[in-house]
N, C-alpha and C positions, 0 to 999 in steps of 0.2 A: 120409614127409612129415607134417608136423604138421597136424592137422586144425584148421581154423578153425571156431570155434564162432560161430554167429550169436548176437549179443546181442539179447536181447528188450528191447523198449522198457520204460521204467520204468512203474510203475503210474500210473493216471490222477491220483490225488491228489498224487503226488510231482511229476508233470509240471506240474500247474496251479500249484503253489506256487513253482516256479522260473522260469516263463516269463511275461514281461509284467507289467503292473500289475494289481493286484486292485482291488476296489471300495474297500477301506479306503485304499489308497494314493492312489487318485484323489480321494476325499473330502478327505483331508488336504491334498493338493497344491492342490485347488481352493479350500479354505478359506484356506490361506496366501496364495494369489494374490489372493483377494478382500480379505483384510486389507491386503496391500501396496498394492493399488489404492485402497482407502479412505484410507489414509495419504497417498498421493500426491495424491488429489483434495482432501483437507483442506488440505494444504500449498499447492496451487495456488489454492484459494479465499482463503487468508490473503495470499498474494502479490498476488493481484488486488485485494483490499481495500486493501492497503498502497500499491499503485501509484495507485489511485483517490484515496486520501487525500492522497498527495503532489501529485497533479494539482490537487486542490481548494485545498490550501494555496498552491501556486504561483500559481493563478489569483487568489486573494484578495490575495496579496502584490503581484501585478502591478497590480490595481485600485488598491490603496492607494498604490503608488509613483506611478502616473499622477496621482492626486489631489495628492500631495505636490509633484510637478513642476508641476502647474497652480498651486498656491499659490505656489511659488517664482517664477513668472513674473509674478505680480501686482506692482503698484507697492508700494514699501516702506510707504507711508502707508496703503494699503488692507488690509494684512495684519491679520487679527483672528481671534478664535475662531469656530468654526463646526461644522456637521455636514453630512453628506451620506450618501446611500446609492446604490450603483451595483452592478449585477449580483449582488445578494444580499449585498453586503458593506456593513455599516454602519460609518461612520467619524465620529469627532469629533476636533477638534484644538483645541489651545490655543496661543496665541502669547504669549510673554513677551519683554520688551525689557530689555536691559542694555548700556549703553555703546555705543550705535550698532549693536547686533546684535539682531535678532529671532530667537528660537529657536522653531521650530514643532515641537510634539510631537503626532503623529497616532496615535491609537489606532484600530485596525480590528478588527472582529469578523465572524466568519463561522461559521454553523452547518452542520455536516455530520451525516449520520446517526450517525456514530460518536461525535463529540464537538464541543464548541464551541471555536473558535479565537479567541484574543485576542492581538494582538501590537502593539508600539509601534515607530513609525519617528520619527526625530528629524533635523531639518535646521536649518541656521542661514542667515540672510540678512543681509548687511551693508548698512548705509545707504549710499546713493550720493550 
């Protein structure tokens, strides 16, 4: 019968280099994970700021549209230039008349921490 030889375990240095993660691998993987999380956090902050900016622009537009609707409900003879401020939105409008039609141009401004918003709305009102 063939004798079976008992294999002796490998030396301690060889065994340590082949089993599990070493300190170097753990440091590298932790650093890569931290960099990935920092990138994700930065992207999330930018998305949040973009959503907030869109909300502010929508709110300013809603206020300006409400003012324009109010102007359109006034009697034709009472339509004229003016200014107003509501909910942090400053507005000024000019009214021009041509051939029985009054055109209202409303310019609204709204300041946000990121930038200043300035837009124009236009509507026409027929003489009745």
